[in-house]
C-alpha angles and dihedrals in degrees: 000000000000095000090060094055115102097184144336122232126177091344093308121120115225113207121221101252092199089063090046091052094050093045092048091053091049093051092046092052091049096047091046089056093047091050093046088057091052096252118158115244123196120204111207123193121138100163116106095248093055107037101086093039093049094049094045096048095040091054090047096052099036099251126135119246146199117201106153109047134330105243111225108244097029088130105013096045102029095152090067093045089047090065091060091046091052092045092053092047091050094047091049091053093047092049094046091044092055095246091131090070091080090064128080120262091256093050091049090051091052091049091050090052090050091051090049091051093049091045090058095047104037107001093108094052099038091123094048111136107200119291115013121226096231140007115209111200135195109208108008092204095057094042095046091129091060091044092049093050093047091050092049093052098040096251115152114246124209117179148173101236126192125206092260093061133085111242092204111123093023112117096191120014135188111207108222150114109293095182104058113084093216092052093048092045093051094049095044093046091051091048091047091052090056093047092047090051091050094051090047089056090047091057091050092049094048096047110114111249117248108250110215115220116243112248112260113252109227112223115226110240115206112230113234118214123231114274113260117253115246 
């Protein structure tokens, strides 16, 4: 990360903000294009400073998200993860449809706990359909499992990377502070705006065109005269 450091003062690395600005724009343009093509984007941020921001912005822009812990095999062993996704979807439908009422109070409590557990682990990726198009990561060092899986399966990785992280394995990085809440919030919000814009364009492009009805051609009816009296 040395090339992104502008200066060092009192043991603190100061990142070149011009490089941050240019990199952020490049990542935004790329993610906007991915979203406009309907690609699934997963926001990953499990550190305390990033969790709430990641969940809020991902929901707003239509991206998927992981804020608790990246489950090993989410990409490389999707068929196993898929079972949990389907289980959560089924339990949600049963609960919302009132099917839990047929169970005892204790059984309902156990089912609620199971839903809560699944919500924490896979709730943010419940609509994941196989391999995502991109994984956007906050703190590449902390989320190295997600980065490693994405690399192994050919999934593009974009990340906010601080000076204490190794940029290896990151396809598109944004040099910046991944510890300060304000820094994380600003970057994630900007990224989310681009993704939201991309998905909005995707909806417009996939909307079925309105087929105008051809104007009815009125057939000319020959007027017949009254029969002559005999």
